[in-house]
C-alpha positions, 0 to 999 in steps of 0.5 A: 500500500502506497503512502502519500507523502505530505508534500503531495497532499496540497497538489490533490487538494489544489486540483480539487479546489481549482475544479470546485472554484472553476465550477463555482465560477461558471455561473458567475460568468453567465450572469455577467453576460446576461447583465451585459446584454440587458444593459445593451438592450436598455440603452438601445431602447432609450436611444429609440425613445429619445429619437422617436420623441423629437421626430414626433415633436418636429412633426407636431410643430410643423403641423401647427405652423402650417395651420397658423399660416393658413389662418393668417392667409385667410385673414389677409384681404387680397386686392380682387375684382370680379365684374359681370358683362352686358351689351350696351347698344348706346355705348358705341364701343368695342368692349362689353360694359362691365358692372361690379354691383350685380350678380356675383360682381364685387370689388375688394381692396384697392383694385378699381373700375374706372371708365370700364377699365380695371386700374392696378393699384400697385406693382406685383403679380396678378392673375387676370381673367375673362370670359365672353360667351356669344350666340350667333346665327349659323346658316348656309351660304348660296352655293356652299353645301358645307355651310357658313363658317363663323368665328369670334375674336376676343382679347385682354388688353393692357395699357402701361407706361412701360408700353409707351402709354399705348394699348397692347394685347395681353391675351388674344384668341379667335375661334370658329363657332359653327358650320351648319349645312342645313337650315338656320340655328344658333351657334354658341361659343364661350372664350376664356382667357386667363394668366398671371402677369407682372403689372405696375401701379397705374396700369389699366386692363380692358377687353376687346370684342369686334363691334359687330359681335357685341350684340351677340354677347350672352348676358346671363349670369356666369356667362360673361365676366372679367376680373383680376386679383393680386397674388 
């Protein structure tokens, strides 16, 4: 029977203790990993929350700012004028007679109606528009089986110092109305003109219709009108 020497005893005990310490140390490292992962998850969650909150706050501020701007624009009174037209056989002119105080006509701000013309109050961008509607008789020419071709002409005019104080067309168009091969009837045509222009203080706007067509202008509400508004 072999007898263990005294100096060998610690070696056996050290191995056993080391194994015991290693066995005991394994759970400690597992808990450390778990704690580390939990810390990382908490940090990531905090980052997401902090990022999401400012974005929502920015969106809310932008939405509130837009609503405020719309309310401010709604409260601003823009220069605007809308006129309705009629034919005045005593006027002896080449323009429809424009009226501000009938049907849907109105004047708002500093735009004015003077001498059947719209007067611009200050420099800036304006949307200028007009529509003229006509009823014309369409018939057949002698020896022309295709019928008579009728056309109408309409124009928006501007008078300005920048033009040398003369009238020049802003918009101008001519359109064929009807061609009827049998009998007689009424041909209807509406011409609309409208665009944005940079105008100056003191400029005047007017319309033009050939004199022989003035009596054919349709006067019903919403058929013939003229207007402008500041942008």
